[in-house]
Structure formats: C-alpha cells, structure tokens
C-alpha positions as a Markdown table, in Angstrom:
| # | Residue | x | y | z |
|---|---|---|---|---|
| 1 | Unk | -44.1 | -38.0 | -68.3 |
| 2 | Unk | -41.1 | -39.2 | -66.4 |
| 3 | Unk | -38.8 | -36.8 | -64.5 |
| 4 | Unk | -35.3 | -36.0 | -65.5 |
| 5 | Unk | -32.2 | -35.0 | -63.4 |
| 6 | Unk | -28.9 | -33.5 | -64.6 |
| 7 | Unk | -25.3 | -33.6 | -63.4 |
| 8 | Unk | -22.4 | -31.4 | -64.7 |
| 9 | Unk | -19.4 | -33.8 | -64.7 |
| 10 | Unk | -15.7 | -33.0 | -65.2 |
| 11 | Unk | -13.2 | -35.6 | -66.4 |
| 12 | Unk | -9.6 | -35.2 | -65.5 |
| 13 | Unk | -6.3 | -37.1 | -65.5 |
| 14 | Unk | -3.6 | -37.6 | -63.0 |
| 15 | Unk | -0.4 | -35.9 | -64.4 |
| 16 | Unk | 1.8 | -38.4 | -62.7 |
| 17 | Unk | 0.3 | -41.8 | -63.6 |
| 18 | Unk | -2.4 | -41.0 | -66.2 |
| 19 | Unk | -5.3 | -42.4 | -64.3 |
| 20 | Unk | -8.7 | -40.8 | -65.2 |
| 21 | Unk | -11.3 | -39.6 | -62.7 |
| 22 | Unk | -14.8 | -38.1 | -62.9 |
| 23 | Unk | -16.2 | -35.7 | -60.4 |
| 24 | Unk | -18.9 | -33.1 | -60.1 |
| 25 | Unk | -17.9 | -29.9 | -62.0 |
| 26 | Unk | -18.7 | -27.6 | -59.1 |
| 27 | Unk | -16.0 | -29.3 | -57.1 |
| 28 | Unk | -13.4 | -29.4 | -59.9 |
| 29 | Unk | -14.1 | -26.1 | -61.7 |
| 30 | Unk | -15.7 | -23.8 | -59.1 |
| 31 | Unk | -13.7 | -24.8 | -56.0 |
| 32 | Unk | -10.5 | -25.7 | -58.0 |
| 33 | Unk | -9.9 | -28.5 | -55.6 |
| 34 | Unk | -6.8 | -30.5 | -55.2 |
| 35 | Unk | -7.3 | -34.3 | -55.6 |
| 36 | Unk | -5.2 | -37.2 | -54.3 |
| 37 | Unk | -4.8 | -39.8 | -57.0 |
| 38 | Unk | -6.2 | -43.2 | -55.9 |
| 39 | Unk | -3.4 | -44.9 | -58.0 |
| 40 | Unk | -0.1 | -43.2 | -57.3 |
| 41 | Unk | -1.3 | -41.1 | -54.3 |
| 42 | Unk | 0.1 | -37.8 | -55.7 |
| 43 | Unk | -1.8 | -34.6 | -55.1 |
| 44 | Unk | -2.7 | -32.4 | -58.1 |
| 45 | Unk | -5.1 | -29.6 | -59.1 |
| 46 | Unk | -8.0 | -31.3 | -60.9 |
| 47 | Unk | -9.0 | -28.1 | -62.9 |
| 48 | Unk | -5.6 | -27.8 | -64.4 |
| 49 | Unk | -5.8 | -31.5 | -65.6 |
| 50 | Unk | -9.4 | -31.2 | -67.0 |
| 51 | Unk | -9.8 | -33.3 | -70.2 |
| 52 | Unk | -13.6 | -33.1 | -70.7 |
| 53 | Unk | -16.7 | -31.6 | -69.2 |
| 54 | Unk | -20.2 | -32.8 | -70.0 |
| 55 | Unk | -23.8 | -32.6 | -68.8 |
| 56 | Unk | -25.3 | -36.0 | -68.0 |
| 57 | Unk | -29.1 | -36.4 | -68.2 |
| 58 | Unk | -30.8 | -39.1 | -66.1 |
| 59 | Unk | -34.2 | -40.5 | -67.0 |
| 60 | Unk | -36.1 | -41.3 | -63.8 |
| 61 | Unk | -38.9 | -43.7 | -63.1 |
| 62 | Unk | -42.0 | -43.0 | -61.1 |
| 63 | Unk | -40.1 | -44.1 | -57.9 |
| 64 | Unk | -37.3 | -41.6 | -58.5 |
| 65 | Unk | -34.8 | -44.3 | -59.5 |
| 66 | Unk | -32.5 | -43.9 | -62.5 |
| 67 | Unk | -33.6 | -45.8 | -65.6 |
| 68 | Unk | -31.0 | -44.4 | -68.1 |
| 69 | Unk | -28.2 | -42.0 | -68.2 |
| 70 | Unk | -27.1 | -40.2 | -71.4 |
| 71 | Unk | -24.7 | -37.4 | -72.4 |
| 72 | Unk | -27.0 | -34.4 | -72.9 |
| 73 | Unk | -24.2 | -32.0 | -74.1 |
| 74 | Unk | -20.5 | -31.4 | -74.0 |
| 75 | Unk | -19.7 | -28.2 | -72.1 |
C-alpha cells in the first residue's frame, strides 16, 4: 500500500485586482495573515477574502514522491 499525505488549502482573491492565490489554511485561517498581492502589490487580509477551502490528498510512491493529487473534500 502506498502512503498518503494531506494539505488543507485556502483559496482567496485580491479585493483590488481580483488575482487568485492558494496557501496553507493554517496561515490564512488560523493566523489571519495579511498578504501582499503579487499583481497589484496591495496588502489585504486573506481570511476576509476566502473563496474556497479544501483538503488535498497526495498519493505517494515508495520513495516519498507525489504521484497524484486530488481533492479529498471541500471544507
């Protein structure tokens, strides 16, 4: 049996230019961190601009390398 790994990911959008970003949910939701947009360089609170949150599941090979990534669930 191959190993699995999971990552809770938050998707959010810059309120100024509309650019989407993905980051680890602990950083976005738990820390409520401010983010500087890579497009327009404005700073905003990522948690307040959250558009989606999901759990990614990674299928690993015997060497610990990712073989496949799928959405395990929407949170």
